Backbone as CSV, one residue per row, in Angstrom:
resi,resn,N_x,N_y,N_z,CA_x,CA_y,CA_z,C_x,C_y,C_z
1,MET,-56.306,-33.554,10.405,-56.646,-34.176,9.158,-57.218,-35.569,9.438
2,TYR,-58.226,-35.935,8.686,-58.869,-37.233,8.828,-58.723,-38.028,7.539
3,LEU,-58.715,-39.351,7.694,-58.620,-40.246,6.552,-59.862,-41.123,6.514
4,HIS,-60.532,-41.122,5.352,-61.699,-41.981,5.175,-61.180,-43.384,4.868
5,ILE,-61.492,-44.374,5.728,-60.971,-45.727,5.545,-62.024,-46.701,5.028
6,GLY,-63.198,-46.179,4.676,-64.249,-47.014,4.099,-65.484,-47.077,4.968
7,GLU,-66.618,-47.382,4.318,-67.901,-47.571,5.017,-68.228,-46.442,5.990
8,GLU,-68.020,-45.215,5.546,-68.347,-44.014,6.315,-67.577,-43.874,7.631
9,VAL,-66.388,-44.451,7.696,-65.559,-44.358,8.899,-64.381,-43.434,8.595
10,MET,-64.212,-42.438,9.444,-63.111,-41.491,9.352,-62.213,-41.685,10.565
11,VAL,-60.910,-41.649,10.326,-59.937,-41.826,11.399,-58.995,-40.632,11.371
12,ARG,-58.705,-40.117,12.536,-57.751,-39.008,12.621,-56.376,-39.511,12.183
13,ALA,-55.775,-38.851,11.218,-54.504,-39.301,10.643,-53.394,-39.396,11.691
14,SER,-53.395,-38.515,12.649,-52.343,-38.537,13.674,-52.471,-39.744,14.607
15,ASN,-53.632,-40.414,14.603,-53.822,-41.603,15.435,-53.442,-42.894,14.717
16,ILE,-53.172,-42.822,13.415,-52.836,-44.020,12.654,-51.389,-44.418,12.925
17,ILE,-51.228,-45.681,13.315,-49.898,-46.233,13.572,-49.379,-46.937,12.325
18,ALA,-50.256,-47.711,11.669,-49.844,-48.458,10.469,-51.048,-48.781,9.603
19,ILE,-50.796,-48.896,8.305,-51.783,-49.387,7.348,-51.125,-50.577,6.663
20,LEU,-51.727,-51.747,6.832,-51.123,-52.987,6.352,-51.975,-53.645,5.284
21,ASP,-51.333,-54.371,4.399,-52.010,-55.076,3.327,-52.761,-56.293,3.871
22,ARG,-53.792,-56.712,3.173,-54.619,-57.835,3.610,-53.859,-59.155,3.682
23,ARG,-52.736,-59.244,2.993,-51.960,-60.491,3.035,-51.523,-60.828,4.453
24,LEU,-51.481,-59.826,5.312,-51.153,-60.069,6.713,-52.191,-60.978,7.363
25,LEU,-53.426,-60.905,6.890,-54.497,-61.699,7.485,-54.296,-63.196,7.288
26,LYS,-53.465,-63.578,6.327,-53.210,-64.994,6.093,-52.295,-65.592,7.156
27,SER,-51.560,-64.751,7.860,-50.694,-65.248,8.924,-51.479,-65.303,10.234
28,ASN,-50.854,-65.793,11.247,-51.503,-65.936,12.554,-51.121,-64.763,13.456
29,TRP,-51.227,-63.542,12.951,-50.761,-62.361,13.662,-51.601,-62.020,14.877
30,GLN,-52.888,-62.389,14.863,-53.760,-62.034,15.996,-53.360,-62.759,17.275
31,SER,-52.724,-63.922,17.158,-52.318,-64.657,18.347,-51.215,-63.922,19.115
32,ASN,-50.524,-62.996,18.451,-49.457,-62.230,19.094,-49.941,-60.953,19.774
33,LEU,-51.227,-60.640,19.601,-51.768,-59.429,20.220,-52.115,-59.662,21.683
34,PRO,-51.960,-58.646,22.506,-52.434,-58.760,23.887,-53.955,-58.926,23.898
35,THR,-54.486,-59.519,24.944,-55.927,-59.764,25.046,-56.722,-58.476,24.904
36,ALA,-56.260,-57.398,25.483,-56.971,-56.118,25.399,-57.079,-55.643,23.956
37,ALA,-56.064,-55.894,23.160,-56.069,-55.441,21.769,-57.067,-56.225,20.922
38,THR,-57.242,-57.499,21.199,-58.169,-58.297,20.393,-59.611,-57.859,20.602
39,ASN,-59.895,-57.172,21.683,-61.239,-56.663,21.937,-61.514,-55.369,21.189
40,THR,-60.503,-54.797,20.578,-60.673,-53.519,19.892,-60.606,-53.655,18.372
41,ILE,-60.814,-54.843,17.856,-60.801,-55.057,16.409,-62.207,-54.811,15.859
42,LYS,-62.293,-53.961,14.821,-63.578,-53.673,14.182,-63.487,-53.979,12.696
43,ASN,-64.352,-54.852,12.230,-64.429,-55.153,10.808,-65.490,-54.241,10.204
44,ILE,-65.049,-53.221,9.470,-65.994,-52.276,8.869,-66.313,-52.643,7.429
45,SER,-65.729,-53.722,6.953,-65.928,-54.145,5.569,-67.179,-54.998,5.436
46,LYS,-68.045,-54.625,4.505,-69.251,-55.413,4.264,-68.949,-56.594,3.352
47,HIS,-67.821,-56.545,2.657,-67.448,-57.606,1.720,-66.031,-58.075,2.051
48,ASP,-65.126,-57.980,1.113,-63.749,-58.422,1.326,-62.949,-57.403,2.132
49,VAL,-62.118,-57.913,3.038,-61.180,-57.067,3.764,-59.945,-56.916,2.883
50,LYS,-59.528,-55.664,2.656,-58.370,-55.419,1.801,-57.179,-54.843,2.551
51,SER,-57.432,-54.264,3.729,-56.315,-53.722,4.499,-56.658,-53.701,5.979
52,VAL,-55.615,-53.538,6.776,-55.748,-53.426,8.226,-55.197,-52.060,8.612
53,VAL,-56.022,-51.267,9.289,-55.610,-49.935,9.741,-55.484,-49.996,11.265
54,ILE,-54.273,-49.795,11.742,-54.015,-49.856,13.182,-53.901,-48.442,13.721
55,THR,-54.761,-48.110,14.677,-54.694,-46.810,15.338,-54.283,-47.042,16.782
56,ASP,-54.135,-45.958,17.519,-53.726,-46.103,18.909,-54.829,-46.678,19.800
57,GLU,-56.060,-46.777,19.291,-57.162,-47.319,20.089,-57.848,-48.525,19.461
58,ILE,-57.957,-48.553,18.128,-58.756,-49.573,17.453,-57.992,-50.122,16.253
59,ILE,-58.208,-51.401,15.952,-57.692,-52.022,14.737,-58.878,-52.215,13.809
60,TYR,-58.819,-51.596,12.618,-59.920,-51.669,11.657,-59.566,-52.610,10.518
61,PHE,-60.517,-53.433,10.096,-60.416,-54.198,8.865,-61.174,-53.391,7.819
62,SER,-60.451,-52.872,6.836,-61.023,-51.933,5.874,-61.296,-52.592,4.520
63,PRO,-62.351,-52.130,3.828,-62.635,-52.636,2.481,-61.777,-51.963,1.411
64,LEU,-60.996,-50.960,1.780,-60.157,-50.239,0.821,-58.737,-50.794,0.849
65,ALA,-58.118,-50.839,-0.310,-56.750,-51.340,-0.420,-55.779,-50.404,0.293
66,SER,-54.703,-50.974,0.809,-53.704,-50.168,1.504,-53.097,-49.125,0.576
67,THR,-52.946,-49.454,-0.708,-52.406,-48.473,-1.661,-53.357,-47.297,-1.863
68,THR,-54.658,-47.560,-1.855,-55.660,-46.499,-1.972,-55.579,-45.579,-0.754
69,LEU,-55.480,-46.165,0.432,-55.390,-45.365,1.654,-54.116,-44.533,1.668
70,LYS,-53.019,-45.098,1.188,-51.762,-44.347,1.126,-51.900,-43.157,0.180
71,LYS,-52.507,-43.370,-0.984,-52.692,-42.272,-1.939,-53.555,-41.165,-1.341
72,ARG,-54.600,-41.551,-0.608,-55.467,-40.547,0.029,-54.678,-39.746,1.063
73,MET,-53.848,-40.446,1.806,-53.049,-39.776,2.833,-52.051,-38.825,2.174
74,ASP,-51.388,-39.282,1.122,-50.414,-38.440,0.410,-51.084,-37.215,-0.201
75,THR,-52.252,-37.392,-0.805,-52.983,-36.283,-1.413,-53.373,-35.256,-0.360
76,SER,-53.827,-35.719,0.781,-54.217,-34.802,1.856,-53.019,-34.018,2.363
77,LEU,-51.873,-34.677,2.495,-50.671,-33.982,2.954,-50.212,-32.942,1.942
78,GLU,-50.304,-33.279,0.654,-49.924,-32.316,-0.378,-50.801,-31.073,-0.314
79,GLU,-52.104,-31.270,-0.110,-53.018,-30.143,-0.036,-52.682,-29.231,1.139
80,ILE,-52.290,-29.824,2.240,-51.916,-29.030,3.423,-50.683,-28.195,3.123
81,PHE,-49.670,-28.820,2.525,-48.425,-28.106,2.250,-48.579,-27.060,1.158
82,LEU,-49.480,-27.270,0.207,-49.701,-26.274,-0.835,-50.382,-25.025,-0.297
83,LYS,-51.140,-25.162,0.780,-51.839,-24.023,1.372,-50.888,-23.144,2.186
84,ILE,-49.769,-23.689,2.567,-48.829,-22.930,3.417,-48.098,-21.888,2.608
């Protein structure tokens, strides 16, 4: 299953570690990341960043709200279970 996180970017749901709200960006959280991790940050938002999607390989700054991404994930899971 894949999750559309904005701007034509799809991420495999099993690779997602966390989806965080944009309020995290107000803190100094990037200073706590290892150097290798800071090289894997991708800002896919053309306007405002609303959430941070952390995968096992890349950290995405998404234009979609974390609540929107959660609803998409929940809807996709429901569809899978209804087919069983």
